[in-house]
N, CA, C and O atoms as a GROMACS GRO file, in nm:
protein
  632
    1UNK      N    1  27.730   9.577  -0.577
    1UNK     CA    2  27.752   9.447  -0.522
    1UNK      C    3  27.667   9.430  -0.396
    1UNK      O    4  27.669   9.515  -0.307
    2UNK      N    5  27.593   9.321  -0.389
    2UNK     CA    6  27.509   9.292  -0.273
    2UNK      C    7  27.583   9.193  -0.184
    2UNK      O    8  27.626   9.086  -0.228
    3UNK      N    9  27.598   9.232  -0.058
    3UNK     CA   10  27.666   9.143   0.036
    3UNK      C   11  27.564   9.052   0.102
    3UNK      O   12  27.463   9.098   0.155
    4UNK      N   13  27.591   8.924   0.098
    4UNK     CA   14  27.502   8.831   0.166
    4UNK      C   15  27.560   8.788   0.300
    4UNK      O   16  27.485   8.753   0.391
    5UNK      N   17  27.690   8.790   0.312
    5UNK     CA   18  27.754   8.756   0.439
    5UNK      C   19  27.795   8.885   0.508
    5UNK      O   20  27.838   8.980   0.443
    6UNK      N   21  27.781   8.887   0.638
    6UNK     CA   22  27.817   9.007   0.714
    6UNK      C   23  27.958   8.990   0.767
    6UNK      O   24  27.990   8.892   0.834
    7UNK      N   25  28.040   9.086   0.737
    7UNK     CA   26  28.179   9.084   0.782
    7UNK      C   27  28.189   9.159   0.914
    7UNK      O   28  28.163   9.280   0.917
    8UNK      N   29  28.226   9.092   1.024
    8UNK     CA   30  28.232   9.160   1.152
    8UNK      C   31  28.335   9.272   1.158
    8UNK      O   32  28.324   9.362   1.241
    9UNK      N   33  28.436   9.266   1.072
    9UNK     CA   34  28.536   9.372   1.071
    9UNK      C   35  28.475   9.499   1.012
    9UNK      O   36  28.498   9.608   1.063
   10UNK      N   37  28.399   9.485   0.904
   10UNK     CA   38  28.337   9.602   0.840
   10UNK      C   39  28.211   9.646   0.913
   10UNK      O   40  28.174   9.764   0.907
   11UNK      N   41  28.144   9.555   0.982
   11UNK     CA   42  28.018   9.587   1.048
   11UNK      C   43  28.021   9.544   1.195
   11UNK      O   44  27.948   9.454   1.235
   12UNK      N   45  28.106   9.607   1.276
   12UNK     CA   46  28.115   9.565   1.417
   12UNK      C   47  27.987   9.592   1.494
   12UNK      O   48  27.963   9.528   1.597
   13UNK      N   49  27.905   9.685   1.447
   13UNK     CA   50  27.780   9.716   1.516
   13UNK      C   51  27.687   9.596   1.516
   13UNK      O   52  27.606   9.582   1.609
   14UNK      N   53  27.694   9.508   1.417
   14UNK     CA   54  27.607   9.390   1.414
   14UNK      C   55  27.637   9.297   1.531
   14UNK      O   56  27.546   9.244   1.594
   15UNK      N   57  27.766   9.277   1.559
   15UNK     CA   58  27.802   9.192   1.672
   15UNK      C   59  27.757   9.254   1.804
   15UNK      O   60  27.704   9.185   1.891
   16UNK      N   61  27.777   9.383   1.817
   16UNK     CA   62  27.737   9.451   1.939
   16UNK      C   63  27.586   9.443   1.957
   16UNK      O   64  27.538   9.415   2.067
   17UNK      N   65  27.510   9.468   1.850
   17UNK     CA   66  27.365   9.463   1.860
   17UNK      C   67  27.317   9.322   1.890
   17UNK      O   68  27.223   9.304   1.968
   18UNK      N   69  27.379   9.222   1.830
   18UNK     CA   70  27.340   9.084   1.856
   18UNK      C   71  27.370   9.047   2.000
   18UNK      O   72  27.289   8.981   2.066
   19UNK      N   73  27.485   9.088   2.050
   19UNK     CA   74  27.521   9.059   2.190
   19UNK      C   75  27.427   9.132   2.285
   19UNK      O   76  27.386   9.078   2.387
   20UNK      N   77  27.394   9.257   2.251
   20UNK     CA   78  27.304   9.333   2.336
   20UNK      C   79  27.165   9.269   2.336
   20UNK      O   80  27.103   9.257   2.442
   21UNK      N   81  27.118   9.228   2.222
   21UNK     CA   82  26.987   9.166   2.214
   21UNK      C   83  26.985   9.034   2.292
   21UNK      O   84  26.886   9.004   2.359
   22UNK      N   85  27.092   8.957   2.285
   22UNK     CA   86  27.099   8.832   2.362
   22UNK      C   87  27.095   8.861   2.512
   22UNK      O   88  27.030   8.789   2.588
   23UNK      N   89  27.164   8.966   2.555
   23UNK     CA   90  27.163   9.003   2.697
   23UNK      C   91  27.024   9.047   2.740
   23UNK      O   92  26.978   9.010   2.848
   24UNK      N   93  26.958   9.125   2.657
   24UNK     CA   94  26.823   9.170   2.690
   24UNK      C   95  26.724   9.054   2.690
   24UNK      O   96  26.631   9.052   2.770
   25UNK      N   97  26.745   8.958   2.602
   25UNK     CA   98  26.658   8.839   2.601
   25UNK      C   99  26.673   8.758   2.729
   25UNK      O  100  26.576   8.702   2.779
   26UNK      N  101  26.794   8.752   2.783
   26UNK     CA  102  26.813   8.680   2.909
   26UNK      C  103  26.728   8.744   3.019
   26UNK      O  104  26.665   8.673   3.098
   27UNK      N  105  26.727   8.875   3.024
   27UNK     CA  106  26.647   8.944   3.125
   27UNK      C  107  26.498   8.925   3.098
   27UNK      O  108  26.420   8.902   3.191
   28UNK      N  109  26.458   8.934   2.972
   28UNK     CA  110  26.316   8.914   2.938
   28UNK      C  111  26.272   8.772   2.969
   28UNK      O  112  26.161   8.750   3.017
   29UNK      N  113  26.358   8.675   2.943
   29UNK     CA  114  26.327   8.536   2.975
   29UNK      C  115  26.315   8.515   3.126
   29UNK      O  116  26.234   8.435   3.172
   30UNK      N  117  26.396   8.587   3.201
   30UNK     CA  118  26.386   8.581   3.347
   30UNK      C  119  26.247   8.627   3.392
   30UNK      O  120  26.186   8.565   3.478
   31UNK      N  121  26.198   8.735   3.334
   31UNK     CA  122  26.064   8.784   3.365
   31UNK      C  123  25.961   8.680   3.325
   31UNK      O  124  25.869   8.652   3.402
   32UNK      N  125  25.974   8.623   3.206
   32UNK     CA  126  25.875   8.527   3.159
   32UNK      C  127  25.869   8.403   3.248
   32UNK      O  128  25.762   8.346   3.266
   33UNK      N  129  25.982   8.360   3.302
   33UNK     CA  130  25.985   8.240   3.386
   33UNK      C  131  25.949   8.268   3.531
   33UNK      O  132  25.889   8.183   3.597
   34UNK      N  133  25.986   8.384   3.581
   34UNK     CA  134  25.972   8.412   3.724
   34UNK      C  135  25.886   8.535   3.752
   34UNK      O  136  25.911   8.609   3.847
   35UNK      N  137  25.784   8.556   3.670
   35UNK     CA  138  25.700   8.676   3.684
   35UNK      C  139  25.631   8.683   3.821
   35UNK      O  140  25.602   8.793   3.868
   36UNK      N  141  25.606   8.570   3.885
   36UNK     CA  142  25.534   8.571   4.013
   36UNK      C  143  25.625   8.602   4.131
   36UNK      O  144  25.577   8.623   4.242
   37UNK      N  145  25.754   8.604   4.107
   37UNK     CA  146  25.849   8.633   4.215
   37UNK      C  147  25.878   8.783   4.218
   37UNK      O  148  25.861   8.852   4.117
   38UNK      N  149  25.921   8.833   4.333
   38UNK     CA  150  25.955   8.976   4.339
   38UNK      C  151  26.082   9.005   4.259
   38UNK      O  152  26.192   8.970   4.302
   39UNK      N  153  26.067   9.067   4.145
   39UNK     CA  154  26.180   9.105   4.060
   39UNK      C  155  26.191   9.256   4.060
   39UNK      O  156  26.090   9.327   4.057
   40UNK      N  157  26.312   9.306   4.062
   40UNK     CA  158  26.329   9.450   4.050
   40UNK      C  159  26.429   9.479   3.938
   40UNK      O  160  26.485   9.388   3.877
   41UNK      N  161  26.449   9.606   3.913
   41UNK     CA  162  26.536   9.646   3.803
   41UNK      C  163  26.678   9.595   3.820
   41UNK      O  164  26.743   9.559   3.722
   42UNK      N  165  26.726   9.590   3.942
   42UNK     CA  166  26.861   9.539   3.967
   42UNK      C  167  26.874   9.392   3.929
   42UNK      O  168  26.975   9.351   3.873
   43UNK      N  169  26.772   9.312   3.959
   43UNK     CA  170  26.774   9.169   3.922
   43UNK      C  171  26.781   9.152   3.771
   43UNK      O  172  26.859   9.072   3.719
   44UNK      N  173  26.698   9.228   3.701
   44UNK     CA  174  26.693   9.217   3.555
   44UNK      C  175  26.821   9.268   3.491
   44UNK      O  176  26.873   9.207   3.397
   45UNK      N  177  26.873   9.379   3.542
   45UNK     CA  178  26.998   9.434   3.489
   45UNK      C  179  27.113   9.336   3.511
   45UNK      O  180  27.199   9.321   3.425
   46UNK      N  181  27.114   9.270   3.627
   46UNK     CA  182  27.219   9.172   3.655
   46UNK      C  183  27.210   9.054   3.559
   46UNK      O  184  27.312   9.001   3.516
   47UNK      N  185  27.088   9.012   3.526
   47UNK     CA  186  27.071   8.900   3.432
   47UNK      C  187  27.125   8.937   3.294
   47UNK      O  188  27.177   8.852   3.222
   48UNK      N  189  27.114   9.064   3.259
   48UNK     CA  190  27.165   9.110   3.129
   48UNK      C  191  27.312   9.148   3.135
   48UNK      O  192  27.379   9.157   3.032
   49UNK      N  193  27.363   9.170   3.256
   49UNK     CA  194  27.503   9.210   3.271
   49UNK      C  195  27.525   9.358   3.248
   49UNK      O  196  27.634   9.400   3.208
   50UNK      N  197  27.423   9.439   3.272
   50UNK     CA  198  27.430   9.584   3.252
   50UNK      C  199  27.407   9.657   3.383
   50UNK      O  200  27.358   9.600   3.481
   51UNK      N  201  27.442   9.785   3.384
   51UNK     CA  202  27.401   9.870   3.496
   51UNK      C  203  27.251   9.890   3.484
   51UNK      O  204  27.194   9.875   3.376
   52UNK      N  205  27.188   9.925   3.593
   52UNK     CA  206  27.042   9.938   3.591
   52UNK      C  207  26.996  10.047   3.494
   52UNK      O  208  26.892  10.032   3.429
   53UNK      N  209  27.070  10.156   3.484
   53UNK     CA  210  27.027  10.266   3.398
   53UNK      C  211  27.048  10.232   3.250
   53UNK      O  212  26.962  10.260   3.167
   54UNK      N  213  27.162  10.172   3.219
   54UNK     CA  214  27.186  10.131   3.080
   54UNK      C  215  27.085  10.024   3.039
   54UNK      O  216  27.033  10.027   2.928
   55UNK      N  217  27.058   9.930   3.130
   55UNK     CA  218  26.962   9.824   3.100
   55UNK      C  219  26.823   9.883   3.073
   55UNK      O  220  26.758   9.843   2.976
   56UNK      N  221  26.778   9.975   3.155
   56UNK     CA  222  26.644  10.033   3.137
   56UNK      C  223  26.634  10.103   3.001
   56UNK      O  224  26.532  10.089   2.932
   57UNK      N  225  26.737  10.177   2.963
   57UNK     CA  226  26.734  10.246   2.832
   57UNK      C  227  26.738  10.145   2.718
   57UNK      O  228  26.662  10.158   2.622
   58UNK      N  229  26.825  10.046   2.727
   58UNK     CA  230  26.839   9.948   2.619
   58UNK      C  231  26.713   9.863   2.606
   58UNK      O  232  26.671   9.832   2.494
   59UNK      N  233  26.653   9.824   2.717
   59UNK     CA  234  26.531   9.742   2.714
   59UNK      C  235  26.418   9.819   2.646
   59UNK      O  236  26.346   9.765   2.562
   60UNK      N  237  26.402   9.943   2.684
   60UNK     CA  238  26.296  10.024   2.624
   60UNK      C  239  26.319  10.045   2.475
   60UNK      O  240  26.225  10.041   2.396
   61UNK      N  241  26.443  10.067   2.436
   61UNK     CA  242  26.474  10.085   2.294
   61UNK      C  243  26.447   9.958   2.215
   61UNK      O  244  26.400   9.964   2.102
   62UNK      N  245  26.476   9.843   2.274
   62UNK     CA  246  26.459   9.716   2.203
   62UNK      C  247  26.315   9.669   2.200
   62UNK      O  248  26.269   9.617   2.098
   63UNK      N  249  26.242   9.686   2.310
   63UNK     CA  250  26.108   9.627   2.321
   63UNK      C  251  25.994   9.728   2.326
   63UNK      O  252  25.877   9.689   2.324
   64UNK      N  253  26.026   9.855   2.331
   64UNK     CA  254  25.921   9.957   2.325
   64UNK      C  255  25.846   9.981   2.454
   64UNK      O  256  25.746  10.054   2.454
   65UNK      N  257  25.890   9.923   2.563
   65UNK     CA  258  25.829   9.948   2.694
   65UNK      C  259  25.935   9.928   2.802
   65UNK      O  260  26.036   9.862   2.780
   66UNK      N  261  25.909   9.985   2.917
   66UNK     CA  262  26.005   9.973   3.026
   66UNK      C  263  26.003   9.831   3.082
   66UNK      O  264  25.906   9.758   3.063
   67UNK      N  265  26.110   9.792   3.150
   67UNK     CA  266  26.110   9.658   3.211
   67UNK      C  267  25.995   9.640   3.312
   67UNK      O  268  25.936   9.533   3.320
   68UNK      N  269  25.965   9.744   3.388
   68UNK     CA  270  25.856   9.734   3.486
   68UNK      C  271  25.722   9.713   3.417
   68UNK      O  272  25.640   9.634   3.463
   69UNK      N  273  25.700   9.783   3.307
   69UNK     CA  274  25.573   9.767   3.235
   69UNK      C  275  25.565   9.628   3.173
   69UNK      O  276  25.458   9.567   3.172
   70UNK      N  277  25.677   9.577   3.122
   70UNK     CA  278  25.678   9.442   3.065
   70UNK      C  279  25.644   9.339   3.172
   70UNK      O  280  25.565   9.248   3.149
   71UNK      N  281  25.704   9.353   3.291
   71UNK     CA  282  25.676   9.261   3.401
   71UNK      C  283  25.528   9.269   3.440
   71UNK      O  284  25.465   9.165   3.460
   72UNK      N  285  25.475   9.388   3.451
   72UNK     CA  286  25.334   9.404   3.486
   72UNK      C  287  25.244   9.342   3.380
   72UNK      O  288  25.146   9.276   3.412
   73UNK      N  289  25.277   9.364   3.254
   73UNK     CA  290  25.196   9.307   3.146
   73UNK      C  291  25.197   9.155   3.150
   73UNK      O  292  25.092   9.092   3.132
   74UNK      N  293  25.312   9.094   3.173
   74UNK     CA  294  25.319   8.947   3.182
   74UNK      C  295  25.236   8.897   3.299
   74UNK      O  296  25.168   8.795   3.288
   75UNK      N  297  25.241   8.967   3.411
   75UNK     CA  298  25.160   8.927   3.527
   75UNK      C  299  25.011   8.938   3.497
   75UNK      O  300  24.933   8.850   3.535
   76UNK      N  301  24.972   9.044   3.431
   76UNK     CA  302  24.831   9.064   3.399
   76UNK      C  303  24.784   8.960   3.297
   76UNK      O  304  24.672   8.909   3.308
   77UNK      N  305  24.868   8.928   3.199
   77UNK     CA  306  24.831   8.824   3.101
   77UNK      C  307  24.806   8.691   3.171
   77UNK      O  308  24.708   8.622   3.141
   78UNK      N  309  24.893   8.655   3.264
   78UNK     CA  310  24.876   8.529   3.337
   78UNK      C  311  24.753   8.537   3.428
   78UNK      O  312  24.679   8.439   3.440
   79UNK      N  313  24.731   8.650   3.491
   79UNK     CA  314  24.613   8.668   3.576
   79UNK      C  315  24.485   8.651   3.494
   79UNK      O  316  24.390   8.589   3.541
   80UNK      N  317  24.482   8.706   3.374
   80UNK     CA  318  24.363   8.692   3.289
   80UNK      C  319  24.337   8.546   3.256
   80UNK      O  320  24.222   8.502   3.256
   81UNK      N  321  24.442   8.468   3.229
   81UNK     CA  322  24.425   8.325   3.203
   81UNK      C  323  24.366   8.255   3.326
   81UNK      O  324  24.274   8.176   3.314
   82UNK      N  325  24.421   8.285   3.442
   82UNK     CA  326  24.371   8.221   3.564
   82UNK      C  327  24.228   8.262   3.594
   82UNK      O  328  24.146   8.177   3.630
   83UNK      N  329  24.196   8.389   3.579
   83UNK     CA  330  24.060   8.434   3.606
   83UNK      C  331  23.961   8.373   3.507
   83UNK      O  332  23.846   8.345   3.543
   84UNK      N  333  24.004   8.352   3.385
   84UNK     CA  334  23.916   8.297   3.282
   84UNK      C  335  23.890   8.148   3.303
   84UNK      O  336  23.777   8.103   3.287
   85UNK      N  337  23.992   8.072   3.339
   85UNK     CA  338  23.981   7.926   3.335
   85UNK      C  339  23.981   7.855   3.469
   85UNK      O  340  23.950   7.736   3.475
   86UNK      N  341  24.014   7.924   3.577
   86UNK     CA  342  24.033   7.857   3.705
   86UNK      C  343  23.939   7.913   3.810
   86UNK      O  344  23.907   8.032   3.809
   87UNK      N  345  23.894   7.827   3.898
   87UNK     CA  346  23.802   7.866   4.004
   87UNK      C  347  23.881   7.915   4.126
   87UNK      O  348  23.886   7.847   4.228
   88UNK      N  349  23.942   8.032   4.113
   88UNK     CA  350  24.014   8.096   4.223
   88UNK      C  351  23.956   8.235   4.244
   88UNK      O  352  23.899   8.294   4.152
   89UNK      N  353  23.970   8.287   4.365
   89UNK     CA  354  23.923   8.423   4.389
   89UNK      C  355  24.019   8.524   4.327
   89UNK      O  356  24.133   8.490   4.293
   90UNK      N  357  23.973   8.645   4.312
   90UNK     CA  358  24.058   8.751   4.258
   90UNK      C  359  24.179   8.773   4.348
   90UNK      O  360  24.290   8.797   4.299
   91UNK      N  361  24.160   8.765   4.478
   91UNK     CA  362  24.271   8.783   4.571
   91UNK      C  363  24.374   8.673   4.555
   91UNK      O  364  24.494   8.701   4.558
   92UNK      N  365  24.330   8.549   4.539
   92UNK     CA  366  24.424   8.439   4.520
   92UNK      C  367  24.504   8.458   4.391
   92UNK      O  368  24.625   8.436   4.388
   93UNK      N  369  24.436   8.498   4.285
   93UNK     CA  370  24.504   8.521   4.157
   93UNK      C  371  24.603   8.635   4.172
   93UNK      O  372  24.715   8.628   4.121
   94UNK      N  373  24.562   8.740   4.240
   94UNK     CA  374  24.650   8.855   4.264
   94UNK      C  375  24.783   8.811   4.323
   94UNK      O  376  24.889   8.853   4.276
   95UNK      N  377  24.779   8.728   4.424
   95UNK     CA  378  24.902   8.684   4.490
   95UNK      C  379  24.977   8.580   4.408
   95UNK      O  380  25.100   8.576   4.412
   96UNK      N  381  24.906   8.496   4.335
   96UNK     CA  382  24.972   8.394   4.253
   96UNK      C  383  25.058   8.454   4.142
   96UNK      O  384  25.160   8.396   4.105
   97UNK      N  385  25.017   8.568   4.089
   97UNK     CA  386  25.092   8.628   3.978
   97UNK      C  387  25.196   8.730   4.024
   97UNK      O  388  25.262   8.791   3.940
   98UNK      N  389  25.210   8.749   4.155
   98UNK     CA  390  25.320   8.831   4.203
   98UNK      C  391  25.285   8.969   4.255
   98UNK      O  392  25.375   9.045   4.291
   99UNK      N  393  25.159   9.003   4.260
   99UNK     CA  394  25.121   9.132   4.318
   99UNK      C  395  25.107   9.116   4.469
   99UNK      O  396  25.058   9.013   4.516
  100UNK      N  397  25.150   9.214   4.544
  100UNK     CA  398  25.136   9.208   4.689
  100UNK      C  399  25.016   9.286   4.738
  100UNK      O  400  24.975   9.273   4.854
  101UNK      N  401  24.959   9.368   4.652
  101UNK     CA  402  24.845   9.451   4.689
  101UNK      C  403  24.729   9.429   4.593
  101UNK      O  404  24.746   9.437   4.471
  102UNK      N  405  24.613   9.400   4.648
  102UNK     CA  406  24.495   9.381   4.565
  102UNK      C  407  24.457   9.509   4.492
  102UNK      O  408  24.410   9.504   4.378
  103UNK      N  409  24.478   9.623   4.556
  103UNK     CA  410  24.447   9.751   4.491
  103UNK      C  411  24.534   9.778   4.370
  103UNK      O  412  24.484   9.820   4.266
  104UNK      N  413  24.664   9.754   4.383
  104UNK     CA  414  24.753   9.777   4.268
  104UNK      C  415  24.726   9.675   4.158
  104UNK      O  416  24.736   9.708   4.040
  105UNK      N  417  24.692   9.551   4.196
  105UNK     CA  418  24.656   9.450   4.097
  105UNK      C  419  24.531   9.492   4.020
  105UNK      O  420  24.528   9.486   3.897
  106UNK      N  421  24.429   9.533   4.092
  106UNK     CA  422  24.304   9.572   4.029
  106UNK      C  423  24.323   9.692   3.936
  106UNK      O  424  24.268   9.695   3.827
  107UNK      N  425  24.400   9.790   3.981
  107UNK     CA  426  24.426   9.907   3.896
  107UNK      C  427  24.504   9.870   3.770
  107UNK      O  428  24.470   9.913   3.660
  108UNK      N  429  24.608   9.789   3.786
  108UNK     CA  430  24.687   9.747   3.670
  108UNK      C  431  24.604   9.662   3.576
  108UNK      O  432  24.612   9.679   3.454
  109UNK      N  433  24.524   9.571   3.630
  109UNK     CA  434  24.440   9.486   3.546
  109UNK      C  435  24.341   9.570   3.465
  109UNK      O  436  24.323   9.549   3.346
  110UNK      N  437  24.279   9.666   3.532
  110UNK     CA  438  24.184   9.753   3.463
  110UNK      C  439  24.253   9.836   3.356
  110UNK      O  440  24.196   9.856   3.248
  111UNK      N  441  24.374   9.884   3.382
  111UNK     CA  442  24.449   9.961   3.282
  111UNK      C  443  24.480   9.878   3.158
  111UNK      O  444  24.467   9.926   3.046
  112UNK      N  445  24.522   9.753   3.178
  112UNK     CA  446  24.562   9.668   3.066
  112UNK      C  447  24.444   9.605   2.994
  112UNK      O  448  24.443   9.599   2.871
  113UNK      N  449  24.344   9.559   3.069
  113UNK     CA  450  24.235   9.481   3.010
  113UNK      C  451  24.113   9.567   2.980
  113UNK      O  452  24.038   9.538   2.886
  114UNK      N  453  24.093   9.673   3.058
  114UNK     CA  454  23.980   9.761   3.033
  114UNK      C  455  23.859   9.731   3.120
  114UNK      O  456  23.756   9.798   3.108
  115UNK      N  457  23.868   9.634   3.207
  115UNK     CA  458  23.761   9.601   3.299
  115UNK      C  459  23.822   9.549   3.429
  115UNK      O  460  23.939   9.510   3.431
  116UNK      N  461  23.745   9.549   3.534
  116UNK     CA  462  23.798   9.503   3.663
  116UNK      C  463  23.818   9.351   3.661
  116UNK      O  464  23.753   9.282   3.583
  117UNK      N  465  23.906   9.300   3.745
  117UNK     CA  466  23.927   9.155   3.748
  117UNK      C  467  23.800   9.077   3.784
  117UNK      O  468  23.774   8.971   3.727
  118UNK      N  469  23.722   9.129   3.877
  118UNK     CA  470  23.599   9.059   3.917
  118UNK      C  471  23.499   9.052   3.802
  118UNK      O  472  23.436   8.949   3.779
  119UNK      N  473  23.484   9.162   3.730
  119UNK     CA  474  23.391   9.162   3.616
  119UNK      C  475  23.444   9.072   3.504
  119UNK      O  476  23.366   9.000   3.441
  120UNK      N  477  23.573   9.075   3.480
  120UNK     CA  478  23.634   8.989   3.378
  120UNK      C  479  23.607   8.842   3.411
  120UNK      O  480  23.570   8.764   3.324
  121UNK      N  481  23.627   8.806   3.538
  121UNK     CA  482  23.605   8.668   3.580
  121UNK      C  483  23.458   8.629   3.568
  121UNK      O  484  23.426   8.519   3.521
  122UNK      N  485  23.368   8.718   3.609
  122UNK     CA  486  23.225   8.688   3.600
  122UNK      C  487  23.183   8.669   3.454
  122UNK      O  488  23.107   8.577   3.423
  123UNK      N  489  23.231   8.754   3.365
  123UNK     CA  490  23.198   8.742   3.223
  123UNK      C  491  23.253   8.612   3.165
  123UNK      O  492  23.186   8.546   3.086
  124UNK      N  493  23.373   8.575   3.205
  124UNK     CA  494  23.435   8.452   3.153
  124UNK      C  495  23.361   8.328   3.203
  124UNK      O  496  23.342   8.234   3.127
  125UNK      N  497  23.320   8.328   3.328
  125UNK     CA  498  23.252   8.211   3.384
  125UNK      C  499  23.107   8.201   3.336
  125UNK      O  500  23.047   8.094   3.341
  126UNK      N  501  23.053   8.311   3.290
  126UNK     CA  502  22.916   8.310   3.237
  126UNK      C  503  22.908   8.236   3.104
  126UNK      O  504  22.799   8.200   3.060
  127UNK      N  505  23.022   8.214   3.040
  127UNK     CA  506  23.022   8.150   2.909
  127UNK      C  507  22.976   8.004   2.914
  127UNK      O  508  22.946   7.946   2.810
  128UNK      N  509  22.970   7.944   3.033
  128UNK     CA  510  22.916   7.810   3.045
  128UNK      C  511  23.016   7.701   3.071
  128UNK      O  512  22.978   7.595   3.121
  129UNK      N  513  23.142   7.721   3.038
  129UNK     CA  514  23.242   7.618   3.061
  129UNK      C  515  23.280   7.618   3.209
  129UNK      O  516  23.317   7.722   3.263
  130UNK      N  517  23.273   7.503   3.276
  130UNK     CA  518  23.307   7.502   3.418
  130UNK      C  519  23.456   7.529   3.439
  130UNK      O  520  23.540   7.475   3.368
  131UNK      N  521  23.488   7.612   3.537
  131UNK     CA  522  23.629   7.642   3.561
  131UNK      C  523  23.701   7.524   3.624
  131UNK      O  524  23.640   7.438   3.688
  132UNK      N  525  23.831   7.521   3.606
  132UNK     CA  526  23.916   7.419   3.666
  132UNK      C  527  23.925   7.448   3.816
  132UNK      O  528  23.944   7.563   3.855
  133UNK      N  529  23.910   7.347   3.900
  133UNK     CA  530  23.923   7.372   4.044
  133UNK      C  531  24.061   7.430   4.078
  133UNK      O  532  24.164   7.383   4.028
  134UNK      N  533  24.061   7.530   4.161
  134UNK     CA  534  24.185   7.598   4.196
  134UNK      C  535  24.288   7.510   4.263
  134UNK      O  536  24.408   7.534   4.252
  135UNK      N  537  24.241   7.405   4.334
  135UNK     CA  538  24.338   7.319   4.403
  135UNK      C  539  24.431   7.250   4.305
  135UNK      O  540  24.547   7.224   4.337
  136UNK      N  541  24.383   7.219   4.184
  136UNK     CA  542  24.469   7.156   4.084
  136UNK      C  543  24.578   7.252   4.037
  136UNK      O  544  24.693   7.214   4.018
  137UNK      N  545  24.539   7.374   4.020
  137UNK     CA  546  24.636   7.474   3.976
  137UNK      C  547  24.741   7.495   4.085
  137UNK      O  548  24.860   7.506   4.056
  138UNK      N  549  24.697   7.501   4.208
  138UNK     CA  550  24.791   7.523   4.318
  138UNK      C  551  24.883   7.404   4.337
  138UNK      O  552  25.000   7.421   4.373
  139UNK      N  553  24.833   7.282   4.313
  139UNK     CA  554  24.917   7.163   4.330
  139UNK      C  555  25.013   7.144   4.215
  139UNK      O  556  25.130   7.111   4.236
  140UNK      N  557  24.965   7.163   4.092
  140UNK     CA  558  25.045   7.128   3.975
  140UNK      C  559  25.092   7.246   3.893
  140UNK      O  560  25.169   7.229   3.798
  141UNK      N  561  25.048   7.365   3.926
  141UNK     CA  562  25.079   7.480   3.844
  141UNK      C  563  25.216   7.539   3.864
  141UNK      O  564  25.266   7.611   3.777
  142UNK      N  565  25.278   7.512   3.976
  142UNK     CA  566  25.409   7.571   4.004
  142UNK      C  567  25.519   7.473   3.968
  142UNK      O  568  25.513   7.356   4.004
  143UNK      N  569  25.619   7.521   3.897
  143UNK     CA  570  25.730   7.432   3.864
  143UNK      C  571  25.810   7.398   3.989
  143UNK      O  572  25.824   7.480   4.080
  144UNK      N  573  25.861   7.279   3.991
  144UNK     CA  574  25.947   7.239   4.102
  144UNK      C  575  26.085   7.295   4.077
  144UNK      O  576  26.136   7.290   3.965
  145UNK      N  577  26.146   7.348   4.179
  145UNK     CA  578  26.279   7.406   4.164
  145UNK      C  579  26.382   7.296   4.174
  145UNK      O  580  26.404   7.238   4.280
  146UNK      N  581  26.444   7.269   4.062
  146UNK     CA  582  26.548   7.167   4.057
  146UNK      C  583  26.662   7.220   3.973
  146UNK      O  584  26.642   7.279   3.867
  147UNK      N  585  26.780   7.198   4.021
  147UNK     CA  586  26.897   7.234   3.942
  147UNK      C  587  26.916   7.128   3.836
  147UNK      O  588  26.892   7.010   3.860
  148UNK      N  589  26.958   7.169   3.719
  148UNK     CA  590  26.975   7.072   3.612
  148UNK      C  591  27.090   6.977   3.641
  148UNK      O  592  27.095   6.866   3.587
  149UNK      N  593  27.182   7.019   3.725
  149UNK     CA  594  27.295   6.932   3.757
  149UNK      C  595  27.274   6.857   3.888
  149UNK      O  596  27.364   6.788   3.936
  150UNK      N  597  27.156   6.870   3.946
  150UNK     CA  598  27.129   6.804   4.073
  150UNK      C  599  27.128   6.652   4.054
  150UNK      O  600  27.063   6.600   3.963
  151UNK      N  601  27.198   6.584   4.140
  151UNK     CA  602  27.206   6.439   4.132
  151UNK      C  603  27.153   6.380   4.261
  151UNK      O  604  27.165   6.441   4.367
  152UNK      N  605  27.096   6.261   4.253
  152UNK     CA  606  27.049   6.199   4.378
  152UNK      C  607  27.166   6.167   4.469
  152UNK      O  608  27.278   6.144   4.423
  153UNK      N  609  27.138   6.165   4.597
  153UNK     CA  610  27.244   6.134   4.692
  153UNK      C  611  27.288   5.989   4.675
  153UNK      O  612  27.204   5.901   4.654
  154UNK      N  613  27.417   5.964   4.685
  154UNK     CA  614  27.464   5.826   4.672
  154UNK      C  615  27.423   5.745   4.794
  154UNK      O  616  27.404   5.800   4.902
  155UNK      N  617  27.409   5.614   4.778
  155UNK     CA  618  27.374   5.532   4.894
  155UNK      C  619  27.486   5.535   4.997
  155UNK      O  620  27.603   5.552   4.961
  156UNK      N  621  27.452   5.519   5.124
  156UNK     CA  622  27.557   5.522   5.228
  156UNK      C  623  27.653   5.405   5.210
  156UNK      O  624  27.612   5.297   5.167
  157UNK      N  625  27.779   5.426   5.244
  157UNK     CA  626  27.877   5.317   5.232
  157UNK      C  627  27.845   5.204   5.329
  157UNK      O  628  27.794   5.227   5.439
  158UNK      N  629  27.875   5.083   5.287
  158UNK     CA  630  27.843   4.967   5.372
  158UNK      C  631  27.965   4.911   5.437
  158UNK      O  632  27.956   4.813   5.511
   0.00000   0.00000   0.00000
């Protein structure tokens, strides 16, 4: 007999795994949305509702890399986009994506991409397409922080 519906009484591990995956996705989504902000293991574990050690083990088991490596990879991916398409310096890009040290940014970028950020940018700009001015990215690239339940202030009583 082939079961098409999953019975939670017979297969409680499915509910646990689904709940765990949802918790890990919350932490991963936090990284994806706030990669440029200083995030640490405690922040991510809190988003998932786990202790830091359990979270680190579960994240690695689910996604195949540590939370720190995932955060670094997301930052480097965004940095590569900025270096390729925007007229910003390597130092500006370094700080925009959340690195506090140009040396650590350059080392991480070289590890992930295989070339230095400056060489990557020079090769990308050599392709002939003019880069987007950095001022546009700085003005419009950051989301405005607004609460979804934020309401305008009522007019003063008359």
